[in-house]
Each structure stands twice: as structure tokens, then as C-alpha cells.
C-alpha positions in Angstrom: -2.9 -13.5 26.4 -1.2 -15.7 23.8 -4.5 -16.3 22.0 -5.2 -12.6 21.9 -1.7 -11.9 20.4 -2.3 -14.6 17.8 -5.0 -12.4 16.3 -2.6 -9.5 15.7 -0.7 -9.2 12.4 3.1 -9.3 12.2 3.5 -5.5 12.1 1.5 -5.0 15.3 3.4 -7.8 17.0 6.7 -6.1 16.0 5.4 -2.8 17.3 4.6 -4.4 20.7 8.1 -5.9 20.8 9.8 -2.6 20.1 7.7 -0.3 22.2 6.6 -2.6 25.1 9.5 -5.1 25.1 6.8 -7.7 24.9 8.4 -11.2 25.0 5.1 -12.9 24.4 4.8 -11.1 21.1 8.2 -12.4 20.2 7.1 -15.9 21.1 4.0 -15.6 18.9 6.2 -14.5 15.9 8.7 -17.3 16.5 5.8 -19.8 16.8 4.3 -18.4 13.6 7.5 -18.7 11.6 9.0 -21.8 13.1 7.7 -24.0 10.3 9.6 -21.9 7.8 12.8 -22.1 9.9 12.6 -25.8 10.0 11.8 -26.2 6.3 14.7 -24.0 5.2 17.2 -25.7 7.6 16.4 -29.4 7.2 18.1 -29.8 3.8 21.2 -28.0 5.1 21.7 -30.0 8.3 24.8 -32.2 8.4 27.3 -33.9 10.7 29.2 -30.6 11.1 26.0 -28.6 11.7 23.5 -30.9 13.5 20.0 -29.8 14.5 21.1 -29.7 18.2 23.4 -26.8 17.6 21.8 -25.1 14.6 18.3 -24.5 15.9 19.2 -23.0 19.3 21.7 -20.6 17.6 19.1 -19.6 14.9 16.4 -19.1 17.5 18.7 -16.8 19.5 19.6 -14.8 16.4 15.9 -14.5 15.4 14.8 -13.4 18.8 17.4 -10.7 19.0 16.9 -9.6 15.4 13.1 -9.6 15.3 12.9 -6.5 17.4 14.8 -4.5 14.8 13.3 -6.3 11.8 11.5 -4.4 9.1 9.7 -5.7 6.0 8.5 -9.2 5.6 9.5 -11.6 8.4 9.7 -14.6 6.1 12.4 -12.8 4.2 14.2 -12.0 7.5 14.0 -15.7 8.6 15.2 -16.9 5.3 18.1 -14.4 5.2 19.2 -15.3 8.7 19.2 -19.1 7.9 21.1 -18.5 4.6 23.6 -16.3 6.4 24.1 -18.9 9.1 24.9 -21.7 6.8 27.1 -19.6 4.5 29.0 -17.8 7.2 29.0 -20.5 9.9 27.6 -20.1 13.3 29.1 -16.6 13.8 26.5 -14.0 14.9 25.2 -12.4 11.8 24.5 -8.9 12.8 21.4 -7.8 10.9 22.1 -9.5 7.5 19.6 -8.1 5.1 19.7 -8.5 1.3 21.3 -5.4 -0.2 18.3 -4.6 -2.5 15.9 -4.6 0.5 17.8 -2.1 2.7 16.6 1.0 0.9 13.0 -0.2 1.0 13.2 -1.1 4.7 14.7 2.3 5.5 11.9 3.9 3.5 9.3 1.9 5.4 10.8 3.1 8.7 10.7 6.7 7.5 7.1 6.3 6.5 6.2 4.9 9.9 8.1 7.8 11.6 6.7 10.5 9.3 3.2 10.2 10.9 1.6 13.6 10.8 4.7 15.5 9.8 3.8 17.2 6.5 7.4 18.0 5.6 8.6 14.4 6.0 5.5 13.2 4.0 6.2 15.6 1.2 9.9 14.5 1.0 9.0 10.8 1.0 6.3 11.4 -1.7 8.8 13.1 -3.9 11.4 10.3 -3.5 8.8 7.6 -4.3 7.5 9.5 -7.3 11.0 10.0 -8.6 11.8 6.3 -8.2 8.5 5.3 -9.9 9.2 7.7 -12.8 12.0 5.4 -13.9 9.6 2.5 -14.7 8.4 1.7 -18.2 4.7 1.4 -19.0 4.6 -2.4 -18.5 6.3 -2.2 -15.2 4.1 0.6 -14.1 1.0 -1.4 -15.1 2.2 -4.4 -13.0 2.9 -2.3 -10.0 -0.3 -0.4 -10.2 -2.4 -3.6 -10.8 -0.8 -5.6 -7.9 -0.3 -3.0 -5.2 -2.9 -0.3 -5.9 -5.7 -2.3 -7.5 -5.1 -5.5 -5.5 -5.2 -7.8 -8.5 -4.0 -11.3 -8.1 -1.0 -12.7 -9.9 -3.3 -14.9 -12.0 -5.4 -11.9 -13.0 -2.2 -10.0 -14.0 -0.9 -13.0 -15.9 -4.1 -13.2 -17.9 -4.0 -9.5 -18.7 -0.4 -9.7 -19.9 -0.7 -13.1 -21.5 1.9 -14.8 -19.4 2.2 -17.1 -16.4 1.8 -16.1 -12.7 5.4 -17.1 -12.0 6.7 -14.7 -14.7 4.5 -11.9 -13.2 5.9 -12.7 -9.7 9.5 -12.6 -11.0 8.7 -9.4 -12.8 7.4 -7.8 -9.7 10.5 -8.9 -7.8 12.7 -7.4 -10.5 10.7 -4.1 -10.4 11.0 -4.0 -6.7 14.8 -4.4 -7.0 14.9 -1.7 -9.6 12.9 0.7 -7.4 15.1 -0.1 -4.4 18.2 0.7 -6.5 16.7 4.0 -7.6 15.8 4.8 -4.0 19.3 4.0 -2.9 20.7 6.3 -5.6 18.3 9.1 -4.6 19.4 8.7 -1.0 23.0 9.1 -1.9 22.6 12.2 -4.1 
């Protein structure tokens, strides 16, 4: 069964965890992201926070938080580790970076909208309103990367810049859209 679950993507594994309470799916996800956990933790380990106490605590937090996680799991793993080392070994109840919360809520609404035409229309209007606040260059980057599936290198060549600058621009645009979605949600 473990080999069959390895062929599923993260979203399908999370769905199995939520709906079927599948512990093997959680194990596959923990196995898949354990290298990231170790890579982020190693530089931060110290006498006060040795590996023997840090890793079990983080694994417990991850296993409980994965079932309610949305978005990219690598961001969730990174946020949990950062939160652990900043706040100590207190349980960090669903720490999520503030700019990603509206996007994660929107992703949840998209999943739940399904065949509901009213919910889809509402979501479409919110997204179009958030995207209308972008300038032409930002709109071109978003369209090229997400809709036309261009690589960072291709976009960098088109805009005569580096791939790192394009990546940072996309992150900035995502934060801007998240802020606009957050503002629309509170109106």
C-alpha cells in the first residue's frame, strides 16, 4: 500500500488523510518532507534544543497539522520549524504566514464550491477583482507563469532580467493579491 500511496500527489494524500483518516498517507507525506525538516533544523540545533527533543516534537506537530494543512506542504513544514525555534517548543497551533491565509482560505472555498454555480460565481468575482489591481508587468508575469506554464528562465529572458528576480516578483505579486483578497473578504 505504501508504494501505491507514493504515486499520489500531495493534494490527494491530504484528501485521504482528511476524509479517510489514513495514517499511511500521513506517513508518506512525512517521509516525503523529512529531508526538508532535517535541512531546516540542522543549523538551528543547539545545547538547549538538541535533536533528541526537537525532531520528535516537530514530527508530532507536523502529523497533527498536516490534516488541516492547505497550500504547499513545504511552506507548512518551513513555517512550523521556524515557529518552533522562535517560540520555543510550545505547541504552535496552525502557524501560517499572514499573507498566505487568504489564499489558503480561497483554495478551501474553491475545493468546496464544486458544482455550486453561485459559489463559483462569487469566487470568480473575488479573484477578478483582486487581479484587476495588478499593473501590466505583474499581469504578464502571472499570466505567463500560471496560465501559459512558462518557466522562470523563459520569463526572465522575455523581461530581460534574472530568474531570481522573476521568482521574487511572483512572490511579491502573490502577497499583493493575498492582501487584496483579504481586503475584499473584510468589506
